[in-house]
SEDONU-230554 format. One record per residue (C-alpha): residue number from 1; residue in one letter; chain; x, y, z. Coordinates in Angstrom, 1 decimal, always signed. Example, Ala and Ser with C-alpha at 12.3 -4.5 7.8 and 13.67 -1.06 7.14 Angstrom:
k 1 r A c A c1 +12.3 c2 -4.5 c3 +7.8 .
k 2 r S c A c1 +13.7 c2 -1.1 c3 +7.1 .
END
This chain:
k 1 r M c A c1 +104.7 c2 +0.5 c3 -26.2 .
k 2 r D c A c1 +102.2 c2 -0.6 c3 -23.7 .
k 3 r N c A c1 +102.2 c2 +2.9 c3 -22.7 .
k 4 r Y c A c1 +101.6 c2 +4.1 c3 -26.3 .
k 5 r Y c A c1 +98.4 c2 +2.3 c3 -26.8 .
k 6 r Q c A c1 +97.2 c2 +3.4 c3 -23.4 .
k 7 r Q c A c1 +97.7 c2 +7.1 c3 -24.1 .
k 8 r G c A c1 +95.5 c2 +7.3 c3 -27.5 .
k 9 r G c A c1 +97.5 c2 +5.7 c3 -29.9 .
k 10 r K c A c1 +95.9 c2 +3.1 c3 -32.4 .
k 11 r Q c A c1 +92.7 c2 +0.8 c3 -31.6 .
k 12 r P c A c1 +93.4 c2 -3.0 c3 -31.4 .
k 13 r K c A c1 +92.0 c2 -5.1 c3 -34.2 .
k 14 r N c A c1 +90.1 c2 -7.2 c3 -31.9 .
k 15 r N c A c1 +86.9 c2 -5.0 c3 -32.8 .
k 16 r N c A c1 +86.7 c2 -6.3 c3 -36.1 .
k 17 r L c A c1 +86.5 c2 -9.9 c3 -34.6 .
k 18 r V c A c1 +83.7 c2 -8.9 c3 -32.4 .
k 19 r K c A c1 +81.6 c2 -7.4 c3 -35.1 .
k 20 r I c A c1 +82.5 c2 -10.6 c3 -37.5 .
k 21 r M c A c1 +80.9 c2 -12.7 c3 -34.5 .
k 22 r L c A c1 +77.9 c2 -10.3 c3 -34.1 .
k 23 r I c A c1 +77.0 c2 -10.8 c3 -37.7 .
k 24 r I c A c1 +77.5 c2 -14.6 c3 -37.8 .
k 25 r A c A c1 +75.1 c2 -14.8 c3 -34.7 .
k 26 r A c A c1 +72.2 c2 -12.6 c3 -36.0 .
k 27 r A c A c1 +72.8 c2 -14.9 c3 -39.4 .
k 28 r V c A c1 +72.3 c2 -18.1 c3 -37.6 .
k 29 r V c A c1 +69.5 c2 -16.7 c3 -35.4 .
k 30 r L c A c1 +67.6 c2 -15.6 c3 -38.8 .
k 31 r I c A c1 +68.2 c2 -19.3 c3 -40.1 .
k 32 r A c A c1 +66.5 c2 -20.6 c3 -37.1 .
k 33 r V c A c1 +63.6 c2 -18.2 c3 -37.4 .
k 34 r M c A c1 +63.2 c2 -19.1 c3 -41.1 .
k 35 r L c A c1 +63.4 c2 -22.9 c3 -40.1 .
k 36 r V c A c1 +60.7 c2 -22.6 c3 -37.5 .
k 37 r V c A c1 +58.2 c2 -20.7 c3 -39.7 .
k 38 r A c A c1 +58.9 c2 -23.2 c3 -42.6 .
k 39 r L c A c1 +58.3 c2 -26.4 c3 -40.1 .
k 40 r W c A c1 +54.9 c2 -24.4 c3 -38.8 .
k 41 r V c A c1 +53.4 c2 -23.6 c3 -42.5 .
k 42 r T c A c1 +54.4 c2 -27.1 c3 -43.5 .
k 43 r N c A c1 +52.5 c2 -28.7 c3 -40.6 .
k 44 r R c A c1 +49.6 c2 -26.5 c3 -41.2 .
k 45 r D c A c1 +49.3 c2 -27.6 c3 -45.2 .
k 46 r R c A c1 +49.7 c2 -30.8 c3 -44.1 .
k 47 r Q c A c1 +46.7 c2 -30.8 c3 -41.5 .
k 48 r N c A c1 +44.4 c2 -29.3 c3 -44.3 .
k 49 r G c A c1 +45.4 c2 -31.5 c3 -46.9 .
k 50 r S c A c1 +44.6 c2 -34.8 c3 -44.7 .
k 51 r A c A c1 +41.1 c2 -33.5 c3 -44.1 .
k 52 r A c A c1 +40.5 c2 -32.8 c3 -47.6 .
k 53 r D c A c1 +41.9 c2 -36.3 c3 -48.9 .
k 54 r A c A c1 +40.0 c2 -37.8 c3 -46.4 .
k 55 r P c A c1 +38.2 c2 -40.8 c3 -48.2 .
k 56 r Q c A c1 +34.3 c2 -39.8 c3 -48.3 .
k 57 r A c A c1 +31.4 c2 -42.4 c3 -47.6 .
k 58 r P c A c1 +29.9 c2 -43.8 c3 -50.8 .
k 59 r A c A c1 +26.5 c2 -42.5 c3 -51.7 .
k 60 r A c A c1 +23.5 c2 -45.3 c3 -50.2 .
k 61 r T c A c1 +22.7 c2 -47.6 c3 -53.1 .
k 62 r V c A c1 +19.3 c2 -47.7 c3 -53.8 .
k 63 r Q c A c1 +18.1 c2 -51.2 c3 -53.6 .
k 64 r P c A c1 +15.1 c2 -52.5 c3 -56.0 .
k 65 r V c A c1 +12.1 c2 -53.1 c3 -54.1 .
k 66 r T c A c1 +10.9 c2 -56.6 c3 -54.0 .
k 67 r E c A c1 +7.4 c2 -57.7 c3 -53.5 .
k 68 r A c A c1 +7.9 c2 -60.6 c3 -50.5 .
k 69 r L c A c1 +5.9 c2 -63.8 c3 -51.4 .
k 70 r I c A c1 +3.6 c2 -65.3 c3 -48.9 .
k 71 r R c A c1 +3.5 c2 -68.8 c3 -48.0 .
k 72 r M c A c1 +0.4 c2 -70.5 c3 -47.8 .
k 73 r P c A c1 -1.0 c2 -71.7 c3 -44.4 .
k 74 r D c A c1 -2.8 c2 -74.8 c3 -43.4 .
k 75 r M c A c1 -6.4 c2 -73.9 c3 -43.5 .
k 76 r K c A c1 -7.8 c2 -77.2 c3 -42.9 .
k 77 r G c A c1 -10.2 c2 -77.9 c3 -39.6 .
k 78 r I c A c1 -10.4 c2 -74.3 c3 -39.1 .
k 79 r S c A c1 -13.8 c2 -72.5 c3 -39.1 .
k 80 r K c A c1 -15.2 c2 -70.3 c3 -42.2 .
k 81 r E c A c1 -15.2 c2 -67.2 c3 -40.5 .
k 82 r D c A c1 -11.6 c2 -67.6 c3 -38.7 .
k 83 r G c A c1 -10.2 c2 -68.7 c3 -42.3 .
k 84 r I c A c1 -11.4 c2 -65.4 c3 -44.2 .
k 85 r E c A c1 -10.1 c2 -63.4 c3 -41.1 .
k 86 r K c A c1 -6.6 c2 -65.2 c3 -41.6 .
k 87 r L c A c1 -6.3 c2 -64.6 c3 -45.1 .
k 88 r A c A c1 -7.1 c2 -61.0 c3 -44.8 .
k 89 r K c A c1 -4.6 c2 -60.5 c3 -42.4 .
k 90 r L c A c1 -2.0 c2 -62.0 c3 -44.8 .
k 91 r N c A c1 -3.5 c2 -59.8 c3 -47.6 .
k 92 r L c A c1 -4.8 c2 -62.5 c3 -49.6 .
k 93 r K c A c1 -8.4 c2 -62.5 c3 -50.9 .
k 94 r T c A c1 -10.8 c2 -65.5 c3 -50.1 .
k 95 r E c A c1 -13.1 c2 -67.7 c3 -52.1 .
k 96 r I c A c1 -15.8 c2 -69.8 c3 -50.2 .
k 97 r V c A c1 -16.9 c2 -73.0 c3 -51.9 .
k 98 r E c A c1 -19.6 c2 -75.0 c3 -49.5 .
k 99 r V c A c1 -19.6 c2 -78.5 c3 -50.4 .
k 100 r E c A c1 -22.4 c2 -81.0 c3 -49.0 .
k 101 r S c A c1 -20.5 c2 -83.5 c3 -46.7 .
k 102 r D c A c1 -21.4 c2 -86.0 c3 -44.1 .
k 103 r K c A c1 -17.7 c2 -86.5 c3 -43.2 .
k 104 r A c A c1 -16.2 c2 -83.2 c3 -42.8 .
k 105 r R c A c1 -17.8 c2 -80.7 c3 -39.8 .
k 106 r E c A c1 -20.5 c2 -78.3 c3 -40.9 .
k 107 r G c A c1 -19.1 c2 -74.7 c3 -41.4 .
k 108 r Y c A c1 -15.2 c2 -75.9 c3 -41.1 .
k 109 r V c A c1 -12.6 c2 -75.9 c3 -43.9 .
k 110 r F c A c1 -11.9 c2 -79.3 c3 -45.2 .
k 111 r N c A c1 -9.8 c2 -78.7 c3 -48.3 .
k 112 r Q c A c1 -8.0 c2 -75.5 c3 -49.8 .
k 113 r V c A c1 -6.5 c2 -74.5 c3 -53.1 .
k 114 r P c A c1 -3.4 c2 -73.7 c3 -53.3 .
k 115 r S c A c1 -2.0 c2 -76.5 c3 -50.9 .
k 116 r K c A c1 -0.2 c2 -75.7 c3 -47.7 .
k 117 r D c A c1 +3.3 c2 -74.1 c3 -48.3 .
k 118 r A c A c1 +3.0 c2 -72.7 c3 -51.7 .
k 119 r E c A c1 +3.8 c2 -69.3 c3 -52.4 .
k 120 r L c A c1 +1.7 c2 -66.7 c3 -53.1 .
k 121 r H c A c1 +1.8 c2 -62.9 c3 -54.1 .
k 122 r P c A c1 -0.1 c2 -60.5 c3 -52.2 .
k 123 r G c A c1 -3.6 c2 -60.0 c3 -53.4 .
k 124 r E c A c1 -4.0 c2 -63.7 c3 -54.8 .
k 125 r T c A c1 -7.2 c2 -65.7 c3 -54.1 .
k 126 r V c A c1 -7.2 c2 -68.6 c3 -52.3 .
k 127 r T c A c1 -10.1 c2 -71.0 c3 -52.5 .
k 128 r L c A c1 -11.4 c2 -72.7 c3 -49.1 .
k 129 r Y c A c1 -13.8 c2 -75.9 c3 -49.3 .
k 130 r V c A c1 -16.0 c2 -75.6 c3 -46.6 .
k 131 r A c A c1 -18.7 c2 -78.5 c3 -45.5 .
k 132 r K c A c1 -22.3 c2 -78.1 c3 -45.0 .
k 133 r A c A c1 -25.0 c2 -80.2 c3 -44.4 .
k 134 r K c A c1 -26.8 c2 -82.3 c3 -46.8 .
k 135 r P c A c1 -30.6 c2 -81.7 c3 -47.2 .
k 136 r T c A c1 -32.9 c2 -84.3 c3 -46.1 .
k 137 r Q c A c1 -34.9 c2 -85.4 c3 -48.7 .
k 138 r A c A c1 -36.9 c2 -88.8 c3 -49.7 .
k 139 r V c A c1 -35.4 c2 -91.9 c3 -51.1 .
k 140 r T c A c1 -36.2 c2 -92.5 c3 -55.0 .
k 141 r Q c A c1 -35.5 c2 -95.4 c3 -57.1 .
k 142 r A c A c1 -33.1 c2 -94.6 c3 -59.5 .
k 143 r P c A c1 -33.8 c2 -95.6 c3 -62.8 .
k 144 r I c A c1 -31.6 c2 -98.7 c3 -63.8 .
k 145 r Q c A c1 -28.2 c2 -98.0 c3 -65.8 .
k 146 r R c A c1 -26.1 c2 -100.0 c3 -67.6 .
k 147 r V c A c1 -22.9 c2 -99.2 c3 -69.0 .
k 148 r T c A c1 -21.4 c2 -101.8 c3 -71.3 .
k 149 r V c A c1 -17.2 c2 -101.9 c3 -71.6 .
k 150 r Q c A c1 -15.3 c2 -104.9 c3 -73.3 .
k 151 r P c A c1 -13.8 c2 -107.1 c3 -70.9 .
k 152 r T c A c1 -10.5 c2 -106.4 c3 -72.0 .
k 153 r Q c A c1 -10.2 c2 -102.9 c3 -71.3 .
k 154 r A c A c1 -10.2 c2 -101.0 c3 -68.1 .
k 155 r P c A c1 -12.3 c2 -98.2 c3 -67.3 .
k 156 r V c A c1 -11.5 c2 -95.0 c3 -68.9 .
k 157 r P c A c1 -11.8 c2 -91.8 c3 -66.7 .
k 158 r V c A c1 -14.2 c2 -89.1 c3 -67.9 .
k 159 r P c A c1 -12.5 c2 -86.0 c3 -69.4 .
k 160 r A c A c1 -12.8 c2 -82.8 c3 -67.4 .
k 161 r P c A c1 -12.9 c2 -79.4 c3 -68.3 .
k 162 r S c A c1 -9.2 c2 -77.5 c3 -68.3 .
k 163 r N c A c1 -8.4 c2 -75.2 c3 -65.5 .
k 164 r R c A c1 -9.8 c2 -77.3 c3 -62.8 .
k 165 r Y c A c1 -8.2 c2 -79.2 c3 -59.7 .
k 166 r L c A c1 -7.8 c2 -82.9 c3 -59.0 .
k 167 r F c A c1 -7.5 c2 -84.1 c3 -55.1 .
k 168 r C c A c1 -5.8 c2 -87.1 c3 -54.1 .
k 169 r I c A c1 -7.8 c2 -89.8 c3 -52.5 .
k 170 r A c A c1 -5.3 c2 -92.3 c3 -51.9 .
k 171 r E c A c1 -5.0 c2 -93.8 c3 -48.3 .
k 172 r D c A c1 -1.5 c2 -91.9 c3 -47.8 .
k 173 r Y c A c1 -0.2 c2 -90.5 c3 -51.2 .
k 174 r V c A c1 -0.2 c2 -90.8 c3 -55.1 .
k 175 r S c A c1 +2.6 c2 -91.1 c3 -57.0 .
k 176 r L c A c1 +4.0 c2 -87.9 c3 -59.4 .
k 177 r R c A c1 +5.6 c2 -89.8 c3 -62.6 .
k 178 r T c A c1 +7.4 c2 -89.2 c3 -65.5 .
k 179 r G c A c1 +5.0 c2 -91.5 c3 -67.7 .
k 180 r K c A c1 +2.1 c2 -93.4 c3 -68.0 .
k 181 r S c A c1 +3.5 c2 -96.3 c3 -65.8 .
k 182 r A c A c1 +4.8 c2 -97.5 c3 -62.6 .
k 183 r E c A c1 +7.9 c2 -98.1 c3 -64.5 .
k 184 r Y c A c1 +8.4 c2 -94.5 c3 -65.0 .
k 185 r R c A c1 +10.7 c2 -92.5 c3 -62.4 .
k 186 r E c A c1 +8.7 c2 -90.9 c3 -59.4 .
k 187 r L c A c1 +8.7 c2 -87.2 c3 -59.3 .
k 188 r T c A c1 +7.3 c2 -86.6 c3 -56.0 .
k 189 r K c A c1 +4.4 c2 -88.0 c3 -53.4 .
k 190 r I c A c1 +1.2 c2 -85.8 c3 -53.4 .
k 191 r P c A c1 -0.2 c2 -86.5 c3 -50.0 .
k 192 r R c A c1 -3.8 c2 -87.3 c3 -49.5 .
k 193 r G c A c1 -6.2 c2 -84.5 c3 -49.9 .
k 194 r D c A c1 -3.5 c2 -82.2 c3 -51.4 .
k 195 r S c A c1 -5.0 c2 -80.4 c3 -54.7 .
k 196 r M c A c1 -3.3 c2 -80.4 c3 -58.2 .
k 197 r L c A c1 -4.1 c2 -78.6 c3 -61.6 .
k 198 r Y c A c1 -5.8 c2 -80.7 c3 -64.0 .
k 199 r I c A c1 -4.2 c2 -80.8 c3 -67.6 .
k 200 r E c A c1 -5.1 c2 -83.4 c3 -69.8 .
k 201 r T c A c1 -6.5 c2 -87.1 c3 -69.4 .
k 202 r S c A c1 -4.6 c2 -90.2 c3 -71.1 .
k 203 r G c A c1 -5.9 c2 -93.4 c3 -70.9 .
k 204 r N c A c1 -6.3 c2 -94.3 c3 -67.2 .
k 205 r W c A c1 -4.1 c2 -91.4 c3 -66.3 .
k 206 r Y c A c1 -4.0 c2 -87.8 c3 -65.6 .
k 207 r Y c A c1 -1.4 c2 -85.2 c3 -66.7 .
k 208 r V c A c1 -1.4 c2 -82.7 c3 -63.8 .
k 209 r Q c A c1 +0.8 c2 -79.8 c3 -62.6 .
k 210 r Y c A c1 +1.9 c2 -79.9 c3 -58.6 .
k 211 r G c A c1 +3.5 c2 -77.3 c3 -57.5 .
k 212 r N c A c1 +6.2 c2 -76.3 c3 -60.5 .
k 213 r L c A c1 +6.4 c2 -80.2 c3 -61.3 .
k 214 r K c A c1 +4.2 c2 -81.5 c3 -64.0 .
k 215 r G c A c1 +3.7 c2 -85.5 c3 -64.5 .
k 216 r Y c A c1 +1.1 c2 -88.5 c3 -64.3 .
k 217 r V c A c1 -1.2 c2 -89.6 c3 -61.7 .
k 218 r H c A c1 -3.4 c2 -92.8 c3 -61.9 .
k 219 r G c A c1 -7.1 c2 -92.2 c3 -62.1 .
k 220 r D c A c1 -7.7 c2 -94.7 c3 -59.3 .
k 221 r Y c A c1 -6.2 c2 -92.1 c3 -56.5 .
k 222 r V c A c1 -7.5 c2 -88.9 c3 -57.7 .
k 223 r S c A c1 -10.8 c2 -87.2 c3 -58.0 .
k 224 r F c A c1 -12.5 c2 -83.8 c3 -59.0 .
k 225 r D c A c1 -14.7 c2 -84.6 c3 -55.8 .
k 226 r S c A c1 -12.9 c2 -83.4 c3 -52.7 .
k 227 r S c A c1 -14.9 c2 -85.2 c3 -50.6 .
k 228 r A c A c1 -14.7 c2 -88.5 c3 -52.6 .
k 229 r A c A c1 -14.4 c2 -91.6 c3 -50.6 .
k 230 r I c A c1 -10.4 c2 -92.5 c3 -49.6 .
k 231 r N c A c1 -9.0 c2 -95.4 c3 -51.9 .
k 232 r H c A c1 -7.7 c2 -98.0 c3 -49.3 .
k 233 r S c A c1 -6.3 c2 -100.4 c3 -52.1 .
k 234 r G c A c1 -2.8 c2 -98.7 c3 -52.1 .
k 235 r S c A c1 -1.4 c2 -95.6 c3 -53.5 .
k 236 r N c A c1 +1.8 c2 -96.7 c3 -55.6 .
k 237 r Y c A c1 -0.1 c2 -97.9 c3 -58.6 .
k 238 r S c A c1 +1.3 c2 -101.0 c3 -60.5 .
k 239 r A c A c1 -0.3 c2 -103.5 c3 -62.9 .
k 240 r N c A c1 -0.7 c2 -106.1 c3 -60.1 .
k 241 r N c A c1 -2.4 c2 -104.1 c3 -57.5 .
k 242 r S c A c1 -4.6 c2 -102.0 c3 -59.2 .
k 243 r P c A c1 -8.3 c2 -103.2 c3 -58.5 .
k 244 r K c A c1 -9.8 c2 -104.1 c3 -61.8 .
k 245 r T c A c1 -13.4 c2 -104.0 c3 -63.1 .
k 246 r Y c A c1 -14.9 c2 -104.0 c3 -66.4 .
k 247 r T c A c1 -18.0 c2 -102.0 c3 -65.5 .
k 248 r N c A c1 -19.4 c2 -99.3 c3 -63.3 .
k 249 r T c A c1 -22.5 c2 -100.9 c3 -62.6 .
k 250 r L c A c1 -23.4 c2 -102.9 c3 -59.4 .
k 251 r R c A c1 -26.6 c2 -104.8 c3 -58.9 .
k 252 r C c A c1 -27.9 c2 -105.8 c3 -55.4 .
k 253 r T c A c1 -28.1 c2 -109.5 c3 -55.0 .
k 254 r A c A c1 -29.0 c2 -109.7 c3 -51.3 .
k 255 r N c A c1 -32.1 c2 -111.6 c3 -50.7 .
k 256 r D c A c1 -34.2 c2 -108.6 c3 -49.7 .
k 257 r F c A c1 -32.0 c2 -105.2 c3 -49.9 .
k 258 r V c A c1 -28.5 c2 -104.1 c3 -49.0 .
k 259 r S c A c1 -28.1 c2 -101.3 c3 -46.9 .
k 260 r L c A c1 -26.5 c2 -97.6 c3 -48.0 .
k 261 r R c A c1 -24.6 c2 -96.3 c3 -45.6 .
k 262 r T c A c1 -22.6 c2 -93.0 c3 -44.7 .
k 263 r G c A c1 -19.3 c2 -94.8 c3 -43.6 .
k 264 r P c A c1 -17.8 c2 -98.2 c3 -44.2 .
k 265 r N c A c1 -19.2 c2 -100.1 c3 -41.5 .
k 266 r K c A c1 -22.4 c2 -101.3 c3 -40.0 .
k 267 r S c A c1 -22.5 c2 -98.9 c3 -37.3 .
k 268 r Y c A c1 -22.7 c2 -95.7 c3 -39.7 .
k 269 r Y c A c1 -26.2 c2 -94.3 c3 -40.6 .
k 270 r E c A c1 -28.1 c2 -96.0 c3 -43.0 .
k 271 r L c A c1 -29.1 c2 -93.6 c3 -45.8 .
k 272 r A c A c1 -31.6 c2 -96.2 c3 -47.9 .
k 273 r K c A c1 -32.2 c2 -99.7 c3 -48.6 .
k 274 r I c A c1 -31.6 c2 -100.9 c3 -52.0 .
k 275 r P c A c1 -33.7 c2 -103.5 c3 -53.0 .
k 276 r R c A c1 -32.8 c2 -106.7 c3 -54.7 .
k 277 r G c A c1 -31.9 c2 -106.6 c3 -58.6 .
k 278 r Y c A c1 -31.7 c2 -102.6 c3 -58.3 .
k 279 r T c A c1 -28.4 c2 -101.1 c3 -59.4 .
k 280 r M c A c1 -25.9 c2 -98.5 c3 -58.5 .
k 281 r T c A c1 -23.0 c2 -96.7 c3 -59.8 .
k 282 r F c A c1 -19.4 c2 -98.0 c3 -58.6 .
k 283 r I c A c1 -17.2 c2 -95.0 c3 -57.6 .
k 284 r S c A c1 -14.1 c2 -96.6 c3 -55.8 .
k 285 r Y c A c1 -13.3 c2 -99.3 c3 -53.4 .
k 286 r S c A c1 -13.0 c2 -98.6 c3 -49.8 .
k 287 r T c A c1 -11.8 c2 -100.7 c3 -46.6 .
k 288 r N c A c1 -12.7 c2 -104.3 c3 -45.3 .
k 289 r G c A c1 -15.1 c2 -105.3 c3 -48.2 .
k 290 r W c A c1 -16.9 c2 -102.2 c3 -48.6 .
k 291 r L c A c1 -17.6 c2 -100.0 c3 -51.8 .
k 292 r Y c A c1 -18.1 c2 -96.8 c3 -52.3 .
k 293 r V c A c1 -21.2 c2 -96.1 c3 -54.6 .
k 294 r Q c A c1 -23.9 c2 -93.7 c3 -56.0 .
k 295 r Y c A c1 -27.6 c2 -94.6 c3 -55.8 .
k 296 r G c A c1 -29.8 c2 -91.8 c3 -57.0 .
k 297 r S c A c1 -28.5 c2 -88.6 c3 -56.0 .
k 298 r Q c A c1 -27.1 c2 -90.4 c3 -53.0 .
k 299 r K c A c1 -23.3 c2 -91.5 c3 -52.6 .
k 300 r G c A c1 -22.3 c2 -93.8 c3 -49.7 .
k 301 r Y c A c1 -21.3 c2 -97.4 c3 -48.7 .
k 302 r V c A c1 -22.4 c2 -101.0 c3 -49.4 .
k 303 r Y c A c1 -21.1 c2 -104.4 c3 -48.5 .
k 304 r S c A c1 -19.3 c2 -106.2 c3 -51.2 .
k 305 r D c A c1 -21.0 c2 -109.4 c3 -50.1 .
k 306 r Y c A c1 -24.3 c2 -108.2 c3 -51.2 .
k 307 r V c A c1 -23.7 c2 -106.6 c3 -54.7 .
k 308 r A c A c1 -22.1 c2 -107.8 c3 -57.5 .
k 309 r F c A c1 -20.7 c2 -106.2 c3 -61.0 .
k 310 r E c A c1 -22.8 c2 -106.6 c3 -64.1 .
END
């Protein structure tokens, strides 16, 4: 039989098996190619999708523009010109008020409104009180004036126009209280020289505004005159430590005269000689037995041993 096949008989069946295997191999290669293409397309889409889905940066939020407040500097002790220049650099306007004074240095600031550390808006006006020399003038005798007050009443401060400032003339501070008595709670301490807005008068007390606080201060320790003498009798007012007078008129009781001086000491310059029997107006108590008074148009100090209240 072997010779039969070799001599041209029928072909063996192995040829059909080879064809089947070739078809299967081609199918496997085709599937592999399709998988590679599918993986490439999937990877491309994933990369494109990542770029599209990336979170966008939020738009910048527009913040409202707020005006910065200016903290008021301490202007006391600097010259008028330096004060104007300093406030101009802070975008603040300046109002100069020149006050005759024999205590502050001429041409220099001795007080300010508003006080140090107050918060201001740009363009607001600051008032600077600048000392100027008092004019030299002849001493003239003031007419005798008498003010009669009942002995059972304390002196009543003269009401002042609204929208004016009071100044602390206490030795250290004056208490701002919730009511018209030392029994009321203290809101804050107002240092000597600081200013407060006057609102109204109530007996011996002033109702004022200091910063954002409103309350009462005793009239012995404040004055509308920023250059008034310091009251050395104590700052924390009570019924026991307040000086008591029943008239504001003093009379010279010296044998010949009492000297009116620029300060509470004999070493200070003598402004005038007030003859025996002549009167002067009491303003406030000072220190070591001296009184601050007004004689004619002049203000100064006299020693208490040579004067007496009427």
